[in-house]
N, C-alpha and C positions, 0 to 999 in steps of 0.2 A: 504493499499500499504506499502511496506516495505521501511523504510528510508535508504539512501545511507550512508554508512560509510565514514569518512574522508579519510580512507586509501584505498578506493576502487580502486583507480588507482595507488597505490604504487606498486613498483616492488616486485616480489616474492623473499623471503629471499634466496632461494636456487639458485637464478640466479646471485647472486653478492657475492663478497668476498672482505676481507680487505687485503691490501699489504702494506709493508713497505720498504723504501729504499731511495736512493738519486736521485735528478732530474737532468738530463742533457740535453743539446741540444734543448731547447724550440725553436720551429719554430715561424715565424711570423704567424699572423692570415691570413689563406688562404681563398680566395673567389672563389668558383667553377664557371667554365664557365656558367652553368645553373644558372640564377638569382633566381630560385625557391628553389635552395639548400641551405643547412645550412652552414654558415661559421664555420671553424673549425681550430685547431692547433694541432701539436703533439710533443712529446718529448720521451726522453728515460728514463726509470726507471731502475736504477741499484739496482737489487734485489738480494743481495748476489754476486755470481759469474755470475748471468744471467743479460743480458741487454735486457729489454723487451720495445717495442714500446707501447706508450699509445696515444690514439686519444681522443680529447676532442671537442665535438660539442657545447660547451657553450663558446663562445668568451669572455664572462665577467669574466671568471676565468683566462684569459691569464696573467694578471698583477700579480695576486696572485702566480701562478705557476712560472713565470719568477723570481720573487723576491726570491722564494724558491730555485731556481737554483743558483742564485747569492750568497746566504747565505751558501751553501755547508753543510747545516744542514740536519739530517735525517727527513723524513716525513712519516706520516701515512695517507694513502689514503683509505677511506671507501667507500663501495657500488661501487666497480668496477666490471665492466662486462667483464669477460673472452671471448675472441673471437679466433676462429681458424684462425691461420696465413694464409694469402692468398697464400704465397709460403712457402714450406718446413713444417716441423713438429713444434709442440708447439704451444703456444698461444701469443696473445697480448692482451691489456687491452683497454676498452673504458670508458671514464668518462661520466656520464649522469648528468642530473640536481639533482639527488639524491646523487651524490658523494660529499664527504667532504675531505678537506685537513687540517690535524692538525699536530703539532710537534710530533715527535717520540723520545723515549729515550732508551738508552742501547741496540742499535742494535748490533749483533754479528759480524759485518763487517764494515770496515771503507770506507769513500769516496775515490774514485779513479779517476784519470784522464780519462775523457770520451773518448778522442781521442786515448788513448793508448789501442786500441782493440787488440785482439790477431790477429796474421797473418794467413790468410787462402789462399787456392788455389781458382782459379776462379770457379771450379767445386763445391767446398763447398759453395761459395757465391750463385751460381745459384740454388743450391739444397736446402740449409738450411737457408739462410738469408732472412728476410721479410723487407717490405717497412719501411723506416725510421731508420733501424739499421746501426750502424757505423762500418766500416770494414777497415782492412789494407791488402795490398797484394804487392808481388813483381812480376812485369810482363813487358814484353817488348812491346814497342809502335811500331806497325806494319803500322799504316796509320793515317793521321791527316787531318781533313776537313778544309775548308776555314773558317776564322774567320767571324761570323756574329753578328748582333746587335739585341738585344731583349729589348724591353721596360719593365721595372719593375714598376709595379703600386705601389708597396710597397715602393721602394726606390726613386721613381719618377724620374727615369733617365734611359738612355740607357746603357745597359750592354753588354760587349763583351763575346761571348761564342764560344767554339770550341769542336768538338767531336773527341776524339781519341780512336782507337780500339786497345786494348792490349790483350796480350795473354801470357799463361805460358804453362807448359807441359800437363795441364789438360783441357784447354778450352780457350775461347775468350769472351771479354765483352767490351761494349762501356763506355767510361768514359767521362763525360761532364766537361770540365774545364772552369773557369770564370776568366775574367779580367787579373791581372798580372801573374796568374798560367799558362796561356796559353804558355807563352814564356819559361816555365821552362821544357817543355817536347818537344822532337823532335824524329822524326822517326828512327827506328833501333837502339835505345839505350834502356837499361833496367833501371827501376825506382822502388824506394820503396815508394809506396803511403800509407801515414798514415792518417787515419781519413776520408775516403770517405763515402758518404751517399748512401744508397741503395734506389733506386726509382723503383717502379713498376707501370707502365702505360700499354701500349700494350705489353711490354716486359720488363724484368728486366734489369737494367743498373745501373751505378754508377755515382755520381756526387760529385764535390768538394765542400767544404764549407770554410768559413773564417778560420777554424781550421785545414784544410788539410795541411800536410806537404808533400813535394815531394823532394826526393833525388836520385841521380844517384846511382846504385848499380852494382854489378858484373852481367855479361851477363846471362840472363835467357834462358834456352833451350826451344824452342817451338817445339812441336810435329807436325807431319804433320796433324793429326786430328785438332789440335788447328788452324793451319794455314788455314785449310779449313773452319772452323767455323768463323774465322775472315773475310775471303772472303764473307761468306754469310751475315756478318753484314754490309758490305759496302752498302751504299744507292745506289740505281739504278741511272744511269744518267737521268736526267730530260730533256725530249725533249721540245725544245723551238721553237718559230716561230715568225715572224714580220707580222702584218696585217696593211695594209694601208687602211684607210676608215674614217667613221664617227661614231658617237653614234647614234644608231637606237633608243634606249630607255634607260632610267636610273632610278634607284631607289636609292637615296641617304639616308643614315641612319647616323644621328649624335647621339652620346651618350657622357656622362660625367661620370667621376669617382668620386665617393663619397670621401671626404677627410678624412672621419672617418673610414668607414668600407671597403672602396675599391670596393663597389658594382658598377655595371654598371647601369647608369640611362638614359633612352631613352629620347631624347629632342623632345617632341611631340608638346607642345604648344608654344615653343621658347620664354619662359618668361625669364626675367633677373636672376631669381633664381629658384632653383629646390629643391624639398623635396625627400629625399632618402626614398624609400618604405621599406628598410630593417632596418635602425636605426632611422628612423623618424625625421632626422635633416634636416633643410633647409639652403642652402648655395648659395652664388653667383656663378654664372656660371664662372665668371672672375677668381675665385680662384681654379677652378677645371680643371682637364686634360680633354681635349676634343678629341674625336676620330671621324672622318668622313670616312665612307666606303661607298661602292656603288656596286650594281649589274648593270652590263652594257651589253646591247646587241649591238654588233658590226656590222655595215654594211660595207662590203668590197668595193673595188673600182668597182666592177662589179654590185654593188647594191644588193648583195646577203646577207642574214642573215648569219653571220660568227659564231653565237653562243653567249651564255650568259657567262660572266666572272665575277669573283668577283675582285674588286679593292680595296686593303688595304689602310689604312691611309697614309702610306708613299708615295705611288704613287698618291693619291689625293692631298697631300700637295705639291708635286713636280710639278704636271702639272698646279695647280692653281698659283704657284709662276711664272711659265713660261708664263701663260696667262696673269697675271698682268703686266708683263714687255713688252709684245708685243704691237704693234701699233694697235690702234683701240679698245682697252679694257680699261675700268675704273672700276676695281674690286679689292678688297682687296686680297693680297696674302696669308693671313692667313685664313685657311678654317674655324677655330674656330669662326671667326667673320661673317661668311656667313651662311645664312639659307640654308636648304636642297633644297627649291624651286630655289633659286638663282643658286646654284651649278648645279642642273639638267638643268635648263634653258641655262646656260652657255655651259655646255658640249654639248647639243643638237644643239647649234648654231655655234660651231666652225667648219669651212669648211672642214678641212682636218687633220687627226691625224695618228700617227704611234703608234701601240699598240705592245709591247713586251710581250708575253704571254707564260705561262707554260701550255702545251697542256693537259696532264692527270689531273692536278689539277684544270684547268679552272681558273687560276689566272693571273691577269695583273701584271706584274713586273715593268713596266714602260710605261708612255705615253709621246709622243713627238709631238710638233707642227711641222707640215709640211708647207713648203714655198708655 
């Protein structure tokens, strides 16, 4: 029998290349929604006059790459895998477990401020820019959504966000603004956005970062075609309704967020401590962020099955606070301290509730106690 070479599973030499440049914009380590997916982070490699996105699926390299960004020193990246960009022409890079990061010397170009990217049109961004790239543009704000709250597992707090649809003479695009930047933009005025990050999910859009700068500029002419494209980007009005009734059936799911890798851990055995299956660390549940969600079948006032709806953590926390304050109930208002069984039994035995639901999404926005 032939023996296996130690390099049997090494990458093919022609599938990788070495690159040099400066590192900018290292993201936090990201945990995909699918718990079986690999954690990753990305950054921008300034490679001469080009800025290329690099994706690394080895979270252990994050501190090393982040330190290199802070140093502003040139770096040599070996065994990088060129990948076709998802949007537009050109390539981006992927770091594998075979990739190495070492100092570089005598590069023919200098470090430059990452946020000072060249200004482009919305059409150029849509056609040529890829996920993670930093762009700047001048555009007019045509509409602005209500401010919503999003929980950041990385920062461990609620963040305010708002979507603004902007347009120029060549197209329209959605820009997501965060926190204090929201108040800097208002409708029917033109702005110079410097340092927006390209995000590509179901569609391409832009997002502000901590480095984003926003300044008022001279009025930008918006073409009729761009105005039409902006209208297409507006979210459709969500149909809502209220259902009075009771909980027909409930399936409550409790999960906790790992304090190290931010993975979601299901609370199955309801012990006082949990071990993360991703990073293998064990931690007390009292030190972790808890999320309680439910799938609920509603029975209306006529005794009919009104359908199955998803109830997010915010609605669960709110209704249990109300139940704990109501007469006849002795239950903790903090859902993180309640077992899934206790929450299910409580919901099943409340005599009358009012459910505010989003019809198409089958989501419960709020639950009220009825007298």
